[in-house]
LOLUM-185239 format. One line per 4 residues: their letters; for each residue x, y, z of N, C-alpha, C, O. Coordinates in pm, whole numbers. Layout:
<sites>
a> X:Y:Z:X:Y:Z:X:Y:Z:X:Y:Z ~ ... .
</sites>
This chain:
<sites>
makg> -764:-2834:2852:-704:-2907:2742:-708:-3056:2776:-681:-3097:2889 ~ -741:-3137:2677:-748:-3282:2696:-608:-3339:2718:-510:-3289:2662 ~ -601:-3443:2800:-472:-3510:2821:-442:-3600:2703:-533:-3643:2632 ~ -316:-3628:2682:-277:-3720:2575:-211:-3648:2461:-178:-3530:2469 .
liri> -192:-3722:2356:-122:-3672:2238:-210:-3572:2164:-328:-3599:2138 ~ -153:-3459:2129:-229:-3356:2060:-196:-3353:1911:-287:-3355:1828 ~ -68:-3349:1877:-27:-3339:1737:94:-3427:1712:184:-3434:1796 ~ 96:-3494:1598:207:-3579:1559:281:-3509:1446:219:-3465:1349 .
vldi> 412:-3498:1458:495:-3442:1352:589:-3551:1305:669:-3602:1383 ~ 580:-3587:1178:662:-3694:1122:757:-3638:1018:716:-3561:930 ~ 882:-3675:1026:977:-3646:920:995:-3777:845:1049:-3874:899 ~ 949:-3781:721:944:-3904:644:1059:-3907:542:1086:-3807:476 .
lkph> 1124:-4022:531:1230:-4042:433:1188:-4152:337:1178:-4268:376 ~ 1165:-4117:212:1127:-4211:106:1014:-4307:147:1037:-4427:156 ~ 894:-4256:171:784:-4346:207:736:-4426:86:718:-4371:-22 ~ 714:-4555:105:661:-4639:-2:534:-4710:45:430:-4700:-21 .
eptl> 541:-4779:155:426:-4851:209:417:-4826:358:517:-4846:428 ~ 307:-4785:409:187:-4742:338:211:-4605:272:311:-4538:299 ~ 117:-4566:186:134:-4436:124:121:-4328:231:57:-4348:334 ~ 183:-4216:206:184:-4107:302:43:-4062:343:17:-4048:462 .
phfa> -47:-4038:248:-183:-3997:288:-253:-4102:374:-321:-4066:471 ~ -238:-4229:341:-303:-4333:421:-245:-4340:561:-319:-4355:659 ~ -115:-4328:573:-50:-4334:703:-91:-4215:789:-122:-4231:907 ~ -92:-4094:730:-132:-3974:804:-278:-3985:848:-312:-3948:961 .
kfls> -365:-4035:760:-507:-4050:795:-523:-4150:909:-599:-4126:1003 ~ -451:-4261:902:-456:-4362:1008:-417:-4299:1143:-486:-4317:1243 ~ -307:-4225:1144:-260:-4163:1268:-358:-4058:1319:-375:-4043:1440 ~ -421:-3984:1229:-513:-3879:1270:-639:-3936:1337:-710:-3864:1407 .
evsg> -667:-4064:1314:-787:-4126:1371:-760:-4191:1506:-851:-4245:1569 ~ -634:-4188:1552:-600:-4244:1683:-660:-4154:1790:-654:-4032:1780 ~ -717:-4214:1893:-780:-4139:2001:-681:-4042:2064:-568:-4079:2098 ~ -724:-3916:2079:-641:-3814:2141:-557:-3734:2045:-495:-3635:2085 .
vegv> -553:-3774:1917:-473:-3701:1818:-563:-3601:1747:-666:-3638:1691 ~ -525:-3473:1750:-603:-3369:1683:-553:-3342:1542:-625:-3283:1462 ~ -431:-3383:1511:-380:-3356:1378:-246:-3422:1356:-178:-3462:1450 ~ -208:-3434:1229:-82:-3495:1191:-14:-3404:1090:-73:-3367:988 .
nvtl> 111:-3367:1118:192:-3291:1023:296:-3386:967:359:-3461:1042 ~ 315:-3384:836:412:-3472:772:507:-3388:688:464:-3302:612 ~ 636:-3413:703:737:-3345:623:812:-3450:543:871:-3542:601 ~ 811:-3437:412:885:-3529:326:1027:-3479:316:1052:-3370:265 .
meid> 1122:-3558:366:1261:-3515:374:1340:-3540:246:1441:-3473:223 ~ 1297:-3633:164:1371:-3664:42:1271:-3711:-62:1178:-3784:-30 ~ 1290:-3670:-185:1199:-3711:-292:1264:-3825:-369:1381:-3817:-406 ~ 1189:-3928:-392:1237:-4045:-465:1274:-4003:-607:1210:-3915:-665 .
kete> 1378:-4065:-663:1424:-4026:-797:1316:-4041:-903:1322:-3975:-1007 ~ 1216:-4126:-879:1108:-4144:-976:1014:-4024:-977:936:-4009:-1071 ~ 1019:-3938:-876:929:-3823:-871:1002:-3690:-883:944:-3585:-857 ~ 1130:-3694:-922:1207:-3570:-930:1156:-3475:-1038:1191:-3357:-1035 .
nikv> 1076:-3521:-1130:1028:-3436:-1237:891:-3374:-1208:829:-3318:-1298 ~ 845:-3385:-1086:717:-3324:-1050:733:-3173:-1048:827:-3120:-988 ~ 641:-3104:-1112:644:-2957:-1114:557:-2905:-1000:437:-2933:-995 ~ 618:-2830:-911:545:-2769:-800:483:-2639:-851:554:-2550:-899 .
kgvy> 351:-2630:-841:282:-2513:-893:259:-2407:-785:232:-2291:-817 ~ 270:-2446:-660:249:-2351:-552:277:-2415:-418:271:-2537:-403 ~ 308:-2330:-321:336:-2376:-185:248:-2297:-90:239:-2174:-100 ~ 182:-2367:2:97:-2304:101:152:-2337:239:157:-2454:278 .
lvaa> 193:-2235:312:246:-2253:446:142:-2204:546:108:-2086:549 ~ 92:-2295:626:-9:-2260:727:61:-2256:862:128:-2352:900 ~ 45:-2145:933:111:-2125:1062:263:-2138:1044:327:-2227:1101 ~ 318:-2049:964:459:-2057:924:549:-1986:1025:510:-1890:1091 .
wdyl> 672:-2037:1034:773:-1972:1118:911:-2006:1065:929:-2106:995 ~ 1008:-1923:1099:1145:-1946:1056:1244:-1919:1170:1357:-1876:1148 ~ 1199:-1944:1290:1282:-1922:1408:1265:-2041:1502:1163:-2109:1501 ~ 1366:-2064:1583:1366:-2178:1674:1269:-2153:1788:1281:-2054:1860 .
lpdl> 1174:-2243:1805:1078:-2233:1914:1137:-2298:2039:1182:-2412:2033 ~ 1137:-2228:2151:1202:-2279:2273:1156:-2420:2314:1236:-2501:2359 ~ 1026:-2448:2300:974:-2578:2342:1008:-2691:2245:991:-2808:2279 ~ 1056:-2658:2126:1083:-2759:2024:1228:-2757:1977:1257:-2797:1864 .
kkeh> 1318:-2712:2061:1460:-2702:2022:1515:-2834:1970:1581:-2838:1867 ~ 1488:-2942:2041:1542:-3073:2003:1482:-3119:1869:1555:-3161:1780 ~ 1351:-3110:1857:1282:-3161:1738:1316:-3082:1612:1322:-3139:1503 ~ 1337:-2953:1625:1356:-2867:1508:1499:-2821:1487:1525:-2740:1398 .
ktff> 1591:-2870:1568:1729:-2825:1562:1787:-2831:1420:1852:-2737:1376 ~ 1763:-2941:1350:1823:-2957:1217:1771:-2854:1116:1841:-2822:1020 ~ 1651:-2803:1136:1598:-2702:1045:1675:-2570:1056:1679:-2492:961 ~ 1735:-2546:1172:1793:-2415:1198:1945:-2416:1213:2003:-2315:1253 .
etgf> 2010:-2528:1182:2155:-2535:1198:2228:-2439:1105:2326:-2377:1145 ~ 2181:-2427:981:2248:-2339:886:2162:-2220:845:2209:-2133:771 ~ 2042:-2214:891:1953:-2106:853:1889:-2131:717:1916:-2232:652 ~ 1807:-2039:675:1736:-2052:548:1796:-1957:446:1835:-1846:480 .
dyet> 1804:-2000:323:1854:-1917:215:1733:-1850:149:1679:-1899:50 ~ 1691:-1738:206:1570:-1669:161:1579:-1626:14:1480:-1633:-58 ~ 1694:-1582:-29:1709:-1538:-168:1689:-1653:-266:1627:-1635:-371 ~ 1740:-1770:-233:1721:-1888:-319:1573:-1926:-322:1521:-1962:-427 .
ikkt> 1507:-1918:-209:1363:-1948:-204:1288:-1851:-294:1202:-1892:-371 ~ 1321:-1724:-285:1257:-1622:-371:1279:-1651:-519:1187:-1637:-600 ~ 1400:-1693:-554:1437:-1714:-694:1368:-1834:-758:1373:-1848:-880 ~ 1305:-1921:-681:1241:-2039:-738:1125:-2003:-830:1088:-2082:-917 .
kipi> 1070:-1887:-812:956:-1840:-893:830:-1923:-870:734:-1913:-946 ~ 831:-2006:-766:711:-2082:-729:629:-1994:-637:680:-1945:-536 ~ 501:-1972:-669:418:-1890:-582:405:-1952:-442:372:-2070:-426 ~ 433:-1871:-342:424:-1915:-203:319:-1829:-134:316:-1707:-151 .
tiiq> 234:-1893:-55:133:-1823:24:148:-1864:169:157:-1983:200 ~ 151:-1766:257:153:-1794:401:16:-1756:457:-33:-1645:436 ~ -44:-1851:528:-174:-1829:592:-147:-1831:742:-101:-1932:796 ~ -177:-1721:809:-140:-1708:950:-257:-1653:1031:-325:-1559:989 .
stnd> -278:-1712:1147:-382:-1664:1237:-332:-1541:1313:-215:-1531:1348 ~ -423:-1449:1338:-388:-1328:1414:-366:-1357:1561:-307:-1276:1632 ~ -413:-1474:1609:-398:-1504:1752:-342:-1645:1777:-385:-1713:1871 ~ -249:-1689:1695:-186:-1820:1715:-115:-1819:1851:-32:-1731:1876 .
pyld> -146:-1916:1938:-83:-1916:2071:63:-1959:2069:133:-1942:2169 ~ 111:-2015:1957:247:-2066:1950:339:-1982:1863:460:-1977:1888 ~ 284:-1917:1762:366:-1849:1662:336:-1700:1657:221:-1658:1670 ~ 439:-1621:1637:429:-1476:1635:376:-1428:1499:438:-1452:1395 .
fdka> 263:-1361:1502:198:-1312:1379:288:-1217:1301:302:-1230:1179 ~ 350:-1122:1369:435:-1024:1302:559:-1088:1239:604:-1046:1133 ~ 613:-1190:1305:729:-1260:1248:690:-1335:1120:770:-1349:1028 ~ 566:-1383:1115:519:-1450:994:507:-1351:879:536:-1386:764 .
kila> 463:-1229:907:456:-1125:803:597:-1093:752:616:-1073:632 ~ 693:-1089:842:831:-1062:802:883:-1177:716:951:-1154:615 ~ 852:-1301:755:892:-1418:676:836:-1408:535:907:-1436:438 ~ 711:-1369:522:649:-1355:390:728:-1258:303:751:-1283:185 .
kkig> 770:-1148:361:850:-1050:285:985:-1109:247:1033:-1088:136 ~ 1048:-1183:339:1180:-1241:312:1179:-1337:194:1275:-1343:118 ~ 1069:-1412:179:1064:-1513:73:975:-1473:-44:954:-1552:-136 ~ 923:-1351:-41:838:-1304:-150:704:-1373:-157:650:-1395:-266 .
akfi> 650:-1407:-41:523:-1481:-36:404:-1388:-21:415:-1278:34 ~ 291:-1433:-70:165:-1365:-43:130:-1397:102:150:-1510:147 ~ 78:-1299:175:45:-1319:316:-105:-1304:336:-163:-1201:300 ~ -167:-1408:393:-311:-1403:419:-333:-1415:570:-313:-1523:627 .
pvkn> -374:-1306:635:-407:-1316:778:-547:-1373:796:-639:-1339:721 ~ -564:-1457:895:-695:-1512:928:-725:-1473:1072:-651:-1509:1164 ~ -831:-1399:1091:-864:-1344:1223:-906:-1454:1321:-996:-1534:1293 ~ -839:-1455:1436:-876:-1540:1550:-894:-1688:1517:-993:-1748:1557 .
aghf> -800:-1746:1446:-808:-1888:1408:-720:-1976:1496:-707:-2096:1470 ~ -660:-1919:1600:-573:-2000:1687:-459:-2062:1606:-394:-1995:1526 ~ -437:-2191:1627:-332:-2263:1555:-392:-2353:1447:-331:-2452:1407 ~ -512:-2318:1400:-582:-2390:1292:-605:-2537:1328:-595:-2625:1242 .
mern> -636:-2563:1452:-661:-2701:1497:-811:-2721:1515:-888:-2626:1514 ~ -850:-2845:1532:-992:-2876:1549:-1052:-2799:1666:-1165:-2751:1657 ~ -978:-2787:1775:-1031:-2714:1891:-1049:-2564:1861:-1116:-2493:1935 ~ -988:-2518:1750:-1006:-2380:1705:-1113:-2370:1598:-1133:-2264:1539 .
gykq> -1183:-2481:1572:-1289:-2482:1471:-1241:-2524:1333:-1312:-2502:1235 ~ -1123:-2585:1324:-1066:-2620:1195:-1062:-2771:1173:-955:-2830:1162 ~ -1181:-2832:1168:-1187:-2972:1128:-1168:-2980:977:-1116:-3078:924 ~ -1212:-2876:910:-1191:-2859:766:-1133:-2719:745:-1142:-2634:834 .
fpll> -1074:-2696:629:-1007:-2569:604:-1049:-2518:466:-973:-2527:370 ~ -1173:-2463:457:-1226:-2420:326:-1138:-2318:254:-1126:-2323:132 ~ -1077:-2225:327:-991:-2125:263:-873:-2191:191:-844:-2159:76 ~ -807:-2284:259:-693:-2353:198:-740:-2436:79:-675:-2438:-26 .
qklv> -852:-2505:94:-905:-2586:-15:-934:-2498:-137:-902:-2535:-250 ~ -994:-2382:-113:-1027:-2290:-222:-898:-2243:-292:-892:-2237:-415 ~ -796:-2209:-212:-670:-2162:-271:-602:-2271:-355:-555:-2245:-465 ~ -599:-2392:-302:-532:-2502:-372:-605:-2537:-501:-542:-2567:-602 .
ls> -736:-2534:-497:-815:-2574:-614:-831:-2463:-718:-876:-2488:-830 ~ -795:-2341:-681:-816:-2230:-777:-703:-2222:-878:-704:-2136:-966 .
</sites>
């Protein structure tokens, strides 16, 4: 494994400048960075009327990972309201690798059932990173564009 930064996870609160896609792209081009995950923590009041047509969760989990207790603590303080998630009627798809080194495949299948999501297993895709052959993600692109 290469030394240095592997993945950046950002929790963003009301981003305005630079735009989120530009900022994520900039960070992804930094030497040693294989990917950037961005979580939007709050939606600006000007975008509250956006209709979400679908949600795609890649490498999904709903349990506290021992190595990330500090970073993810706030996600797990009160737990998830699975019934409310189900009731949104927004189609959810979970895409999970059969051999993710960080996340439990069977727990992801259970999560899909808890939230009423479609579950798509992907054989031997690791953690969907460039080193696993995922510089691009044609399956996700096809799902989003269909």
